N, C-alpha and C positions, 0 to 999 in steps of 0.2 A: 504492499498499499502505499503512496507514497502522498504523503501530509504537505504541509504550503511549503514551499522552496522559494526557490530566485523568484520570485513574484510576491516573496512578502513587502518589502519595501514599497510596491508598488500600491500592495493593497491598503496601508495605513492613509498613505499622501491625496491617492486618488478617492477615499473614502470620506475622509477629511475636507478636500477642495470642495466635493458635493454638498457638504453638511456647511464649509464658511464663506465660501465664495458667492457674492450675490445677483453673477452675471457670468456664466461659463460659455454657455450659448445663448442667444437672446429667444427669448419662451420658455425655457426652463425652470425660471427662478423671477418670481416677483416679490415687489415690496409691500405688497397690500397684508394687510393682517387680516382678510379672511381667507378661509381654506382655500388652500395649493394645490389644484390638480394637474398634473403633466401629462400630457399623450400624448406617445409617439400613435399614430391612425397605422390603421393596417397596409393601405397603398403606398406609406412612405417608406424610404430606406435611407439610410444612417450612414455614411462614412465616418469610418476611423472612432475614436474614445467617443461613447457615449455617456454624458452625467446627467441625477434627475436626480433633485431632492423634493418632495412637498409631502401634505397631508396625505395625496394620494396620488399613485405614481403607476398607469395603465402600458402599457410596451405592446400595439397588436403589430407593430411593420417590422422589419427586417433592420438589423443591428448589422455591420460587416468590421467588427472589431469588439473591443473589449465592454463591456457595461457598468457601471458604478452607480449603484442605486440607495435611495436613501427614503425611509415615509413610511407615517404611521400603517397605510397598508400600501402592499407595493402588487401587484398583478401581471404575470407575463405570460403573453399567450400569443407571443411573433417567434421571431426568429435571432436567438443572438450567434455571429458565426466566430465567436470567442470565447473569451471569463465571461461568467459574471459573478459583480461582487456585492449582495444588497443587504439591507439590514431593516428592517420591519414592526412594526409589532404585529403585523400579519401579512405574511408573505407567502404566496401561493405560483407556483413555476408550472404554467402546460405547454408553454410552446417547446423549443429546441434550443438547446444550448450547445453549441459543437465540441467548447473544450472544459474546463471544471467551474463546477458552483462552489462558490465561498458564500454562506450564509448563516445571519448573528439576527433571532428575536424572538417573541414570544411564542407563535404558532407559524410554523411550515410546514408546505404540503408539498409534494412535489408530485406532478399529474402526469410530464412532460418526458421527451429523449434528455439525456444528458451522454455527450460523447467519451467524455473522460471520469476526473473525480466530482466526488460531493463532500465537502466538508461543514458540517451543521454544527450551530451552539445554541439553543431556545428552550424552551418551556418543552411544547409538546412538537415533535418532525413526525410527518409521516411522509410514507413513499408507498403514494396510491397503484391501485391495479393496474392503472393505464401506463403508470412509470416504469421506465427503462433505462438504468444507468449503465452503462459499457464499460465503469471504471469500477473503484472501492468507494467506500460508505467511511469518511467519521464521523462521529456525533457524539455529540456529547447533552443530555439532554434529561428533563423529568421523565418524560415519556416518549418511546419509539414504537412505531408501528410499521413494516413492514409487510404489502402487500403486492406493489411491483416484482420488478425484477432488478437486480443486482451481478452484471456479469462476473466480476470478481469476488474479493472479499469484502469484510463490514469489521472496523475496531469501535464500538460500543461502549460509552460510558454513561447507563441512565438506571434513571428509581425502576424504572419497567418498561421492557420488550419483548414485545409479541412480535411473530415471526409469521404469517402463513402464505408467504409470498415464495419467490429464490433466490439464491443468492448461490452462487456458485462454485463462492473458494471456501476459505476457511472463515470462522467467527471468532472473532477476541471479544468477550462482555465482560465489564465490571460493574457492579451495582448492587442494584434490588434485588429484582425478578426477572427471571428470562424463561420465555416460554415457546417452544416453537408447536404451532398449534396444526390442527389434522389440513391435509392442504400443502404444509412446508415441506420445499426440497433445498435442501441446504448440503452444497456437490461437497464442501470439506471439511472439515475437523473444526470443534467446537470448545472452547478454551474458556469455562468460566469462574470470573474471583466472586463468590457472594460468601450473606454470611451465612449460612445454613445451606445444606445441599439439597432440602425439601423449596429450596426458592427457583431452582431450575428446573423446567418439565419441558422434556422429549417426546412427543408423540412417536412410536414407533413406526418407522421407517423411513421418517423425515428428513435421517444425517446420514449422510453416502461414509463417510470417515469417521473418528472417535470423538467420545466427547469425555473431556478434563474437567472437574469442578475443584476447582480449589479453594477452602472454606477460611475463616479468619480464626477458628479454632486452631488450625494446623500453622500460621504465624506465615502464611500465604499471600497475605495481600499487604502489599506495602509501598503501592502506588497507587494514588489516583488519579486520574486524568492525566499519567506520568508526571508526577509532583510525590517527592515523598507526599508521608501523610501531615508531617506538621506542616513543609511549605506549604500544601492544600489547606489549611485549616486556617492557616496564617493570612492565605491571600484571601479568605472569605471573613475573616475578624479584619482588617483592612480594609475589604468594602465596606464592613459595618461601621468604622469608625468613619469612613467617608461620609456615610447617609445620616450617621445622627451629629455628623460636623457640620452639612449641609440642613438640617433641620434646626439645627440653633441660630445658623447667618439666614437661613431664610426669618425667623422672627425678629430676630435684632436687625439684620442687615440688609432687608430685604433689598431693596435699590442696588445697592453695591455687588450686590452676587447676583444678578438680574444681571446688571452695565459689566458684568465680566463677560457672559456669553458673547453678549449680543456687540462688543469691544471687537470681539476674537469675530463674529459674524459681518461684521459690517467693515471693518479694519483690518483684514488680516494680514497682507502687509505689513502697515503701522508695526502692530503685535507681534510681527514675528519677529521684527527691527528690534523693537523695545526688549522682548523678550532675548535675545542673543546679549544687547546691550545689557541685561544686569545678571544674567552667568558671568558675562566675564568682570566688569566692572564692582559687583557687589564683593565680590572673593577677595576682589583685588584690593579693594579699600581694608575691609578686615585684616589682611594680610599684610598691608603696611603698619595698621595700628599694630600689632604684632611685636614690631621692633620693638616697642622704644614700652619700656614697663608702664608708663604715665597712659601707653595709650591701649595697654592690655582691658581694665574691665569694658571701655565703649568698643575694642573689640570682640571681647567675646557678648557684648550687648546685639552686635551687628552679626556677627553668625546665630545667633538667636532668631535674631529677625528674620536670617535669610534661611535656617531651615524649618521657621515656621512657615516663609512664603511659599517654601518646597513642596511643603506637604499641600498649602491652600490649592498647588497651583492644578492638583491633582483631581480638585473638584472641576476644572474649568470644562474639560470636554465634555463632562456631566451634561451642566448647564447648557453648554453651544446646542447638545444633541435632546433634549428636553425643547430645545427651545424650537428647533427642526422639525421634529418631529412633532411634538403635540402642541407646538405652539405657546408656550407656558410663557412667555415673554411681555407680556400684560397681565397674568392671572399671580393671587398672592396666595397665603396661607399653604392650607394645605393642598390647594389646586396647584400648586406651585410647587410644593416640594413631590408628591405622586411623578410630574412630568422630570422634576430633576431624578428622582430616584429610578427613573427606566433608563433615563441615561447615563448615569453610574452604571446600571449594571450588566449595559449592552459594551461600556466601554472595558470594563471588567471581566465581561466572557469573551472581549477582542486580544484580554493578557497572558487568556488560554491558547493561544495559537501562536506556534514556532514562530519562531524570526518575526513578528509582530508584534509580541508586548512589550520586547524594546523603543521598537519604533513610538506607541502607544506611549510609553510615560516618559521621551525625549519631548513625543508632541505636547504634553500636557506642561511638561516643565517651560518649554519658549514659548508655546503660547498662552497660557497659564500665568509666569510672569510678568511675561508683556504685557496680558491683557488688568490685571492687578496692579500694575505700576500708573498705568492709564490710566484708570479709574480712581488710585490714591491722588493723582495727578489734576484732574478733572476734581477730585471732593475740593485740596488745597485751593485751588484758583478760584471754589467759588463760597470760601466761605467768609473773607471780606469782603465780597458783594453784601450777605448777608447780614 
């Protein structure tokens, strides 16, 4: 199975360009505050990379190139002659994708044909009866249902996975429960890592290869989604800390928190420059202060502020995604928090993808620190006027 490899850098930059750029192609993005709907009509052919972001994105035409899509509701019924990278609350892919699919979202459903591999992370993932995936599947989700056909193997981390379709290769499963239902056809071997053997149910005649069950009692479960258990749970605690910090800021400094996401969305270039400048100049400043004994206390204070800025910067992409997907830029209180929470979870889900997590962290640092500095600058400039 081939997870995300050389296209890792392309993923993060293009997805966040789709979120943050106000106008990549005329008509793709609207500055209106009402619901944004992006449509590629059935009779239209787009040449080259395709970027789209909105509350609803519908692709019915043909794209001769890679597609990078983000939206609350995403529906692909056309043809993509390239890769599809998509993030959304509800994503349905019913057309034809000639190369790979990388998808992150709350609900993911694949109904069409995929020329190569599928990598999916979400709450619920469904490979419908009409789906035909010519490569492998890498899935991390709460619930997985395979009714269609996977021509190669599958690596699955899920709370519950059920197979009633066809998987022609090996199946590597880790999670809560795995079931091979009547009618399923698994051409290779099954290796399942579960808490108890009873959590693996294999209908007789559905597996051509061997079935190996590894249980926690035998000390076989050492990794979760490729991470050591302590590293995995530390990432979960990190995400929870971001949510709690965001919740506090939403009710104490809502204007400033909203401003961070808006600044990245409306001024990405300026934010990038300020972020790079901050990451270079601030460490130099407290480094110079550390040279003298008198400057050490001030240097320590500046270092603490810088570390706090680095932590807060990781909230920025979650705020941005919440603005773009759920329109939280004008919302307050709990309505603002739920959109922010969805954004943080999507961004954190991206950090589980190899070669992408580093770029997500770097993007958060650069754009986050840049946006925070610009917001602080705006606040300081407005205070004398008040």
